[in-house]
C-alpha positions, 0 to 999 in steps of 0.5 A: 267116135272118140272125137265125138265123145270128147266134144260132148264131154264124155271123156271117161266113155271116150277113154274106155272106148280106146281101152276096149279097142282090139288094136293099139290106139295110135297118136291120132286117136289119143290126140282126139281124146286130148282135144276133149281134155283141153276143152273140158279142162280135165288135167288128170286125164290129159296128163295120162294121154300126153304120157301115152303120146310121148311114148308114141311120138318121142320126137314130137316137142309139142306133146312135151310142151303141152304136158309142161303146160299142164304142170305149170298151170297146176303150179307143179314147177318141179314136174314142169322142169323135169319135162324140160330137162327130159327134152334137153336130154333127148335133144328135143327142141321146141321150134320158135313160134313164127307168124307170117302175114302178107300185105301188098305181095310182101310177106312179113315175118314175126317172131315172139318178142321180135323188134326187127320189123321196120314198123316195130315201134308202131306195132308195139304201140298198137299192141299196147293199145289193144291190150289196154282196150281188151282189158277194159272189156274184161280180157284177163291174160291166161298166164297158165300158158307161161311155163315159168314160176315167175310173177303174174306181171312178168307172165303177162309180159311173156304172153303179150308179145306172141308172134300172132299178136304182133302180126295182128297188130301189124295188120290193123295198122296196115290195112283198114277193112280187109280180112287179116290173114295170118299163118303160124307154124305152131298151135295157137295157145289158149290166151292168143285164141281168146285175144283174137276173138276179142280183137275181132269183136272190138275192132270189127275185123275178121281174122283168119289164123292158120296154125299147124292144126287147123284154120281159125276164123274169128268173127264178132268174138267167135271162132269157127273152131268153137274153142275146140282145137 
């Protein structure tokens, strides 16, 4: 019920439902409300939800990162820095983002900003072409997903080389018609989600990404999750 209310944008009602429950809400229930906060960009409620999630799951680095994202998007750099310091103090580390794609029985692994692949030069060249073409079609990098107080151009640079973007560029130069299937160990960020939708439309390719939360099937500019993940 919390998930349904969240999807409908009835966030206050969903929150009231949680507070009226006869038992203590667990991380799954709070996570359902968080999905609605993400979709409807209710940062104030999302901040409250994430603080509850951190209390329930103090070991889960994803909750800290999402809260830091909220502060960064609101230019609350000191608060974002406190979250990162808290993670360090508790010995919590955000795992690096890896993406994998299989081609002809060979598994190819990509790390953010990785240049170890034998086709690295071609991959980065293709990614540069994609970004230029997507920007011409209206793509604007969502720099709120970069956690540092730096210039916008630098933020775009950080976003440009996420592991799933490298993987999809490799898929495009390595296969002409097949569905591009990617597995990622972390949740896909909002910018990469928009990027994949546009690539599927402009390149006319179906892209399937399995992140740590769900499957995303990108076809003709739309995702099977309907932007709710």
